Residue frames as a rotation matrix with the C-alpha (Angstrom) as fourth column:
UNK 1
0.123 -0.064 0.990 1.51
-0.952 -0.288 0.099 21.82
0.279 -0.955 -0.096 -8.37
UNK 2
-0.270 -0.283 -0.920 2.76
-0.049 0.959 -0.280 18.80
0.962 -0.030 -0.273 -6.42
UNK 3
0.425 0.410 0.807 1.84
-0.815 -0.214 0.538 17.37
0.393 -0.887 0.243 -3.06
UNK 4
-0.692 -0.693 0.203 3.10
-0.692 0.557 -0.458 14.98
0.204 -0.458 -0.865 -0.43
UNK 5
-0.558 0.457 -0.693 1.63
0.253 0.889 0.382 11.64
0.791 0.037 -0.611 0.55
UNK 6
-0.672 0.419 0.611 -1.46
-0.730 -0.517 -0.448 12.32
0.128 -0.747 0.653 2.63
UNK 7
0.422 0.875 0.238 -3.69
-0.880 0.458 -0.125 9.37
-0.218 -0.156 0.963 1.88
UNK 8
-0.766 -0.642 -0.039 -2.76
-0.642 0.761 0.092 5.72
-0.029 0.095 -0.995 2.27
UNK 9
0.489 0.865 -0.110 -4.83
-0.865 0.497 0.063 2.72
0.109 0.065 0.992 1.27
UNK 10
-0.672 -0.625 0.397 -4.08
-0.657 0.751 0.070 -0.81
-0.342 -0.214 -0.915 2.39
UNK 11
0.387 0.719 -0.578 -5.50
-0.861 0.506 0.053 -3.79
0.330 0.477 0.815 0.48
UNK 12
-0.799 -0.596 0.076 -5.21
-0.568 0.708 -0.419 -7.04
0.196 -0.378 -0.905 2.43
UNK 13
-0.050 0.816 -0.576 -7.39
-0.287 0.541 0.791 -10.09
0.957 0.205 0.207 2.88
UNK 14
-0.357 -0.173 -0.918 -6.38
0.715 0.582 -0.388 -10.68
0.601 -0.795 -0.084 6.52
UNK 15
0.622 0.710 0.329 -8.65
0.282 -0.596 0.752 -8.93
0.730 -0.375 -0.571 9.02
UNK 16
0.684 -0.425 -0.593 -5.99
0.658 0.009 0.753 -9.09
-0.315 -0.905 0.286 11.75
UNK 17
-0.406 -0.872 0.273 -3.44
0.905 -0.341 0.254 -7.35
-0.128 0.350 0.928 9.54
UNK 18
-0.131 0.447 0.885 -5.97
0.464 -0.761 0.454 -4.63
0.876 0.470 -0.108 8.71
UNK 19
0.868 0.459 -0.189 -6.71
0.355 -0.308 0.883 -4.07
0.347 -0.834 -0.430 12.41
UNK 20
0.274 -0.857 -0.436 -3.01
0.835 -0.014 0.550 -3.84
-0.477 -0.515 0.712 13.19
UNK 21
-0.519 -0.433 0.737 -2.54
0.784 -0.584 0.209 -1.30
0.340 0.686 0.643 10.40
UNK 22
0.344 0.752 0.562 -5.48
0.355 -0.658 0.664 0.77
0.869 -0.029 -0.493 11.64
UNK 23
0.871 -0.040 -0.490 -4.13
0.483 -0.120 0.868 0.84
-0.093 -0.992 -0.085 15.19
UNK 24
-0.009 -0.995 -0.095 -0.61
0.890 -0.052 0.452 1.66
-0.455 -0.080 0.887 14.01
UNK 25
-0.518 -0.167 0.839 -1.54
0.697 -0.651 0.300 4.45
0.497 0.740 0.453 11.60
UNK 26
0.591 0.792 -0.152 -3.81
0.717 -0.430 0.548 6.09
0.369 -0.433 -0.822 14.20
UNK 27
0.240 -0.592 -0.769 -0.75
0.706 -0.437 0.557 7.84
-0.666 -0.677 0.313 15.61
UNK 28
-0.788 -0.616 -0.004 -0.28
0.404 -0.522 0.752 9.62
-0.465 0.590 0.660 12.26
UNK 29
-0.041 0.889 0.456 -3.89
0.992 0.090 -0.086 10.56
-0.118 0.449 -0.886 11.50
UNK 30
0.441 0.161 -0.883 -3.08
0.251 -0.967 -0.051 14.27
-0.862 -0.200 -0.466 11.82
UNK 31
-0.197 -0.588 -0.784 -0.93
-0.645 -0.524 0.556 14.06
-0.738 0.616 -0.276 8.67
UNK 32
-0.869 -0.097 -0.485 -2.17
-0.447 0.574 0.686 10.92
0.211 0.813 -0.542 6.86
UNK 33
0.188 0.934 0.303 -5.48
-0.934 0.265 -0.240 9.21
-0.305 -0.238 0.922 6.33
UNK 34
-0.898 -0.416 0.146 -5.71
-0.367 0.889 0.273 5.43
-0.244 0.192 -0.951 6.11
UNK 35
0.228 0.941 -0.250 -8.35
-0.965 0.184 -0.188 3.64
-0.130 0.284 0.950 4.10
UNK 36
-0.651 -0.435 0.622 -8.70
-0.437 0.885 0.161 -0.13
-0.620 -0.167 -0.766 4.14
UNK 37
0.228 0.661 -0.715 -10.01
-0.948 0.319 -0.008 -2.57
0.223 0.679 0.699 1.58
UNK 38
-0.108 -0.225 0.968 -10.42
-0.575 0.809 0.124 -6.18
-0.811 -0.543 -0.217 2.68
UNK 39
0.065 0.040 0.997 -9.51
0.491 0.869 -0.066 -8.54
-0.869 0.494 0.037 -0.14
UNK 40
-0.848 -0.529 -0.033 -9.00
0.191 -0.363 0.912 -7.98
-0.495 0.767 0.409 -3.82
UNK 41
-0.245 0.835 0.493 -12.68
0.963 0.149 0.226 -8.04
0.115 0.530 -0.840 -4.84
UNK 42
0.761 0.618 0.200 -13.55
0.614 -0.784 0.088 -4.46
0.211 0.056 -0.976 -5.69
UNK 43
0.246 -0.735 -0.632 -10.07
0.651 -0.357 0.670 -3.23
-0.718 -0.576 0.391 -4.79
UNK 44
-0.628 -0.513 0.586 -9.30
0.777 -0.359 0.518 -1.80
-0.055 0.780 0.624 -8.23
UNK 45
0.123 0.777 0.618 -12.54
0.626 -0.544 0.559 0.21
0.770 0.318 -0.553 -8.19
UNK 46
0.813 0.148 -0.563 -11.85
0.571 -0.395 0.720 1.46
-0.116 -0.907 -0.405 -4.66
UNK 47
-0.182 -0.958 -0.221 -8.33
0.739 -0.282 0.612 2.52
-0.648 -0.052 0.759 -5.68
UNK 48
-0.605 -0.022 0.796 -9.61
0.715 -0.456 0.530 4.35
0.351 0.890 0.292 -8.76
UNK 49
0.446 0.855 0.263 -12.37
0.575 -0.499 0.648 6.06
0.686 -0.138 -0.715 -6.78
UNK 50
0.834 -0.094 -0.544 -10.32
0.484 -0.351 0.802 7.10
-0.267 -0.931 -0.248 -3.74
UNK 51
0.643 -0.663 0.383 -7.10
0.184 -0.352 -0.918 7.85
0.743 0.661 -0.104 -5.62
UNK 52
0.894 -0.368 -0.254 -4.80
0.245 -0.071 0.967 7.31
-0.374 -0.927 0.027 -2.64
UNK 53
0.595 -0.771 -0.229 -1.29
-0.802 -0.552 -0.228 8.72
0.049 0.319 -0.946 -2.82
UNK 54
-0.576 -0.817 0.026 0.21
-0.804 0.560 -0.202 5.50
0.151 -0.137 -0.979 -1.48
UNK 55
0.593 0.753 -0.283 -1.04
-0.707 0.656 0.264 1.94
0.385 0.044 0.922 -1.75
UNK 56
-0.521 -0.629 0.577 0.11
-0.801 0.593 -0.078 -0.87
-0.293 -0.503 -0.813 0.56
UNK 57
0.348 0.670 -0.656 -0.80
-0.906 0.420 -0.052 -3.97
0.241 0.612 0.753 -1.40
UNK 58
0.097 -0.217 0.971 -0.78
-0.525 0.818 0.235 -7.54
-0.846 -0.533 -0.035 -0.08
UNK 59
-0.629 -0.400 -0.666 0.49
-0.777 0.294 0.557 -10.10
-0.027 0.868 -0.496 -2.57
UNK 60
-0.935 0.185 -0.304 -1.20
0.135 0.975 0.178 -13.33
0.329 0.125 -0.936 -1.54
UNK 61
-0.515 0.852 0.098 -4.95
-0.634 -0.301 -0.713 -12.85
-0.577 -0.429 0.695 -1.67
UNK 62
-0.373 0.475 0.797 -7.68
0.533 0.813 -0.235 -15.20
-0.759 0.337 -0.556 -2.88
UNK 63
0.757 0.632 0.167 -8.98
0.473 -0.353 -0.807 -14.31
-0.451 0.690 -0.566 -6.32
UNK 64
0.753 -0.480 0.450 -6.94
0.155 -0.535 -0.830 -11.50
0.639 0.695 -0.329 -7.81
UNK 65
0.295 -0.735 -0.610 -3.43
0.955 0.210 0.209 -11.42
-0.026 -0.644 0.764 -6.38
UNK 66
0.547 -0.201 -0.812 -1.57
0.179 -0.920 0.349 -8.26
-0.818 -0.336 -0.467 -5.47
UNK 67
-0.602 -0.790 0.113 0.71
0.225 -0.032 0.974 -8.86
-0.766 0.612 0.197 -8.44
UNK 68
-0.366 0.553 0.749 -2.31
0.928 0.153 0.341 -8.92
0.074 0.819 -0.569 -10.76
UNK 69
0.702 0.617 -0.356 -3.67
0.663 -0.749 0.008 -5.70
-0.262 -0.242 -0.934 -9.22
UNK 70
0.085 -0.771 -0.631 -0.26
0.070 -0.627 0.776 -4.08
-0.994 -0.110 0.000 -9.61
UNK 71
-0.741 -0.324 0.589 -0.22
0.551 0.208 0.808 -5.08
-0.384 0.923 0.025 -13.28
UNK 72
0.147 0.889 0.434 -3.67
0.977 -0.200 0.080 -3.56
0.158 0.412 -0.898 -13.78
UNK 73
0.698 0.071 -0.713 -2.58
0.374 -0.884 0.278 -0.33
-0.611 -0.461 -0.643 -12.11
UNK 74
-0.344 -0.938 -0.044 0.49
0.364 -0.176 0.915 -0.16
-0.865 0.299 0.402 -14.30
UNK 75
-0.428 0.259 0.866 -1.79
0.901 0.047 0.431 0.40
0.071 0.965 -0.253 -17.28
UNK 76
0.636 0.713 -0.295 -3.17
0.745 -0.667 -0.002 3.62
-0.199 -0.219 -0.955 -15.78
UNK 77
0.502 -0.399 0.768 -1.99
0.182 -0.819 -0.544 7.13
0.846 0.413 -0.338 -16.53
UNK 78
-0.438 -0.809 -0.391 0.86
0.598 0.062 -0.799 8.13
0.671 -0.584 0.457 -14.18
UNK 79
-0.708 0.185 0.682 -1.19
-0.433 -0.876 -0.212 10.98
0.558 -0.445 0.700 -12.71
UNK 80
0.323 0.934 0.155 -3.89
-0.785 0.172 0.595 8.53
0.529 -0.314 0.789 -11.60
UNK 81
0.444 -0.215 -0.870 -1.61
0.219 0.968 -0.127 5.78
0.869 -0.134 0.477 -10.31
UNK 82
0.911 -0.133 0.391 -0.65
-0.412 -0.345 0.843 5.67
0.022 -0.929 -0.370 -6.64
UNK 83
-0.257 -0.966 -0.022 2.81
-0.861 0.239 -0.450 4.83
0.440 -0.097 -0.893 -5.39
UNK 84
0.769 0.565 -0.300 2.62
-0.418 0.799 0.432 1.09
0.484 -0.207 0.850 -4.62
UNK 85
-0.429 -0.806 0.407 4.46
-0.889 0.298 -0.347 -0.75
0.159 -0.511 -0.845 -1.89
UNK 86
0.158 0.424 -0.892 3.98
-0.253 0.890 0.379 -4.49
0.955 0.166 0.248 -1.86
UNK 87
-0.162 -0.061 0.985 3.28
-0.987 -0.008 -0.163 -5.98
0.018 -0.998 -0.058 1.55
UNK 88
0.478 0.287 -0.830 3.86
-0.456 0.889 0.045 -9.68
0.751 0.357 0.556 2.00
UNK 89
0.757 -0.254 0.602 4.89
-0.471 0.427 0.772 -12.40
-0.453 -0.868 0.203 4.42
UNK 90
0.850 -0.424 0.313 7.14
0.527 0.708 -0.470 -13.72
-0.022 0.564 0.826 1.63
UNK 91
0.458 -0.799 -0.390 10.85
-0.389 -0.574 0.720 -13.03
-0.799 -0.178 -0.574 1.67
UNK 92
0.367 -0.256 0.894 11.31
0.687 0.723 -0.075 -14.94
-0.627 0.642 0.441 -1.58
UNK 93
-0.480 -0.649 -0.590 13.75
0.060 -0.696 0.716 -13.02
-0.875 0.308 0.373 -3.82
UNK 94
-0.806 0.241 0.540 11.64
0.586 0.201 0.785 -13.97
0.080 0.949 -0.304 -6.85
UNK 95
0.287 0.948 -0.136 8.59
0.958 -0.280 0.066 -12.24
0.024 -0.149 -0.989 -5.35
UNK 96
0.244 -0.284 -0.927 10.65
0.346 -0.868 0.357 -9.16
-0.906 -0.408 -0.114 -4.54
UNK 97
-0.803 -0.595 -0.012 12.12
0.159 -0.234 0.959 -9.03
-0.574 0.769 0.283 -8.04
UNK 98
-0.479 0.707 0.521 8.71
0.848 0.220 0.482 -9.53
0.226 0.673 -0.705 -9.63
UNK 99
0.426 0.655 -0.624 7.23
0.804 -0.591 -0.072 -6.69
-0.415 -0.471 -0.778 -7.57
UNK 100
-0.086 -0.542 -0.836 9.88
0.027 -0.840 0.542 -4.25
-0.996 0.024 0.086 -8.73
UNK 101
-0.908 -0.238 0.344 9.62
0.315 0.152 0.937 -5.40
-0.276 0.959 -0.063 -12.35
UNK 102
-0.154 0.943 0.294 5.87
0.957 0.069 0.281 -4.70
0.245 0.325 -0.914 -12.21
UNK 103
-0.140 0.016 0.990 6.53
0.260 -0.964 0.053 -1.16
0.956 0.265 0.130 -10.98
UNK 104
0.750 0.359 -0.555 6.33
0.608 -0.045 0.792 -1.34
0.259 -0.932 -0.253 -7.19
UNK 105
0.475 -0.560 0.679 8.19
-0.369 -0.827 -0.424 1.45
0.799 -0.049 -0.599 -5.42
UNK 106
-0.393 -0.600 0.697 8.94
-0.899 0.091 -0.428 -0.75
0.193 -0.795 -0.575 -2.44
UNK 107
0.184 0.368 -0.911 8.55
-0.083 0.930 0.359 -4.15
0.979 0.010 0.202 -0.84
UNK 108
-0.334 -0.212 0.918 7.93
-0.901 -0.213 -0.377 -4.69
0.275 -0.954 -0.120 2.87
UNK 109
-0.589 0.135 -0.797 7.80
0.227 0.974 -0.002 -8.02
0.776 -0.182 -0.604 4.67
UNK 110
0.377 0.867 0.325 4.74
-0.160 -0.285 0.945 -8.00
0.912 -0.408 0.031 6.93
UNK 111
-0.549 -0.500 0.670 5.48
-0.721 -0.123 -0.682 -7.51
0.424 -0.857 -0.293 10.60
UNK 112
-0.322 0.408 -0.854 4.39
0.299 0.900 0.317 -10.16
0.898 -0.153 -0.411 13.06
UNK 113
-0.384 0.157 -0.910 3.83
0.917 -0.052 -0.396 -7.95
-0.109 -0.986 -0.124 16.11
UNK 114
0.746 0.666 -0.016 1.98
0.666 -0.746 -0.026 -4.74
-0.029 0.009 -1.000 16.93
UNK 115
0.376 -0.696 -0.612 5.33
0.044 -0.646 0.762 -3.06
-0.926 -0.313 -0.212 17.57
UNK 116
-0.582 -0.583 0.566 6.40
0.545 0.236 0.804 -4.15
-0.603 0.777 0.181 14.09
UNK 117
0.098 0.714 0.693 3.27
0.971 -0.220 0.090 -2.59
0.217 0.664 -0.715 12.59
UNK 118
0.823 0.146 -0.549 3.90
0.355 -0.887 0.296 0.60
-0.444 -0.438 -0.782 14.55
UNK 119
-0.167 -0.960 -0.225 7.42
0.130 -0.247 0.960 0.72
-0.977 0.131 0.166 13.14
UNK 120
-0.478 0.085 0.874 6.02
0.865 0.219 0.452 0.18
-0.153 0.972 -0.179 9.64
UNK 121
0.590 0.784 0.191 3.52
0.799 -0.602 0.002 3.03
0.116 0.152 -0.982 10.08
UNK 122
0.608 -0.444 -0.658 6.24
0.132 -0.761 0.635 5.30
-0.783 -0.472 -0.404 11.45
UNK 123
-0.477 -0.838 0.267 8.56
0.372 0.083 0.925 4.49
-0.797 0.540 0.272 8.55
UNK 124
-0.167 0.511 0.843 5.83
0.979 -0.016 0.204 5.08
0.118 0.859 -0.498 5.98
UNK 125
0.818 0.538 -0.204 4.90
0.568 -0.811 0.138 8.37
-0.091 -0.229 -0.969 7.62
UNK 126
0.389 -0.745 -0.542 8.47
0.077 -0.560 0.825 9.59
-0.918 -0.362 -0.160 8.04
UNK 127
-0.647 -0.699 0.304 9.66
0.336 0.097 0.937 8.65
-0.684 0.709 0.172 4.56
UNK 128
-0.517 0.476 0.712 6.63
0.834 0.091 0.545 8.79
0.194 0.875 -0.444 2.28
UNK 129
0.503 0.729 -0.464 5.00
0.820 -0.572 -0.010 11.64
-0.272 -0.376 -0.886 4.19
UNK 130
0.175 -0.547 -0.818 7.85
-0.015 -0.833 0.554 13.81
-0.984 -0.085 -0.154 2.97
UNK 131
-0.706 -0.485 0.516 7.88
0.432 0.283 0.856 12.63
-0.561 0.828 0.010 -0.65
UNK 132
-0.207 0.600 -0.773 6.31
-0.731 -0.619 -0.285 14.52
-0.650 0.506 0.567 -3.48
UNK 133
-0.409 0.069 0.910 4.35
0.165 0.986 -0.001 11.97
-0.898 0.150 -0.415 -5.46
UNK 134
-0.433 0.315 0.844 2.30
0.901 0.166 0.400 13.45
-0.014 0.934 -0.356 -8.30
UNK 135
-0.865 0.175 0.470 0.57
-0.030 -0.953 0.300 16.57
0.501 0.245 0.830 -9.58
UNK 136
-0.763 0.632 -0.137 -2.40
0.159 -0.022 -0.987 17.73
-0.627 -0.775 -0.084 -7.55
């Protein structure tokens, strides 16, 4: 049996970005849940425990970077690994290429406004909310 994206986790070290995500995803709470993890400390454990369908992962975090977390997730069994979209303020083509080489399904440049975050949440809901991601 397969299922569609219903649970989203965002891992980011910026409190403001997390608040913007929470506000933006509230409009889609009837079809998707959003869980937040601030910073990379404990993020891998939270991901493994919650098993979100989709992970929005910040790249530049103190301690373990998003790239390092993505590499660690890559070692997991496919059935346990969420779809990962990297979320970054960087538009550097090297960062984008690295994300895809490490197995990211997407790369989104962080919005700078609440409207931008609302558009991000809408896009995630409209596209990924219709995608079959893994066995149930």
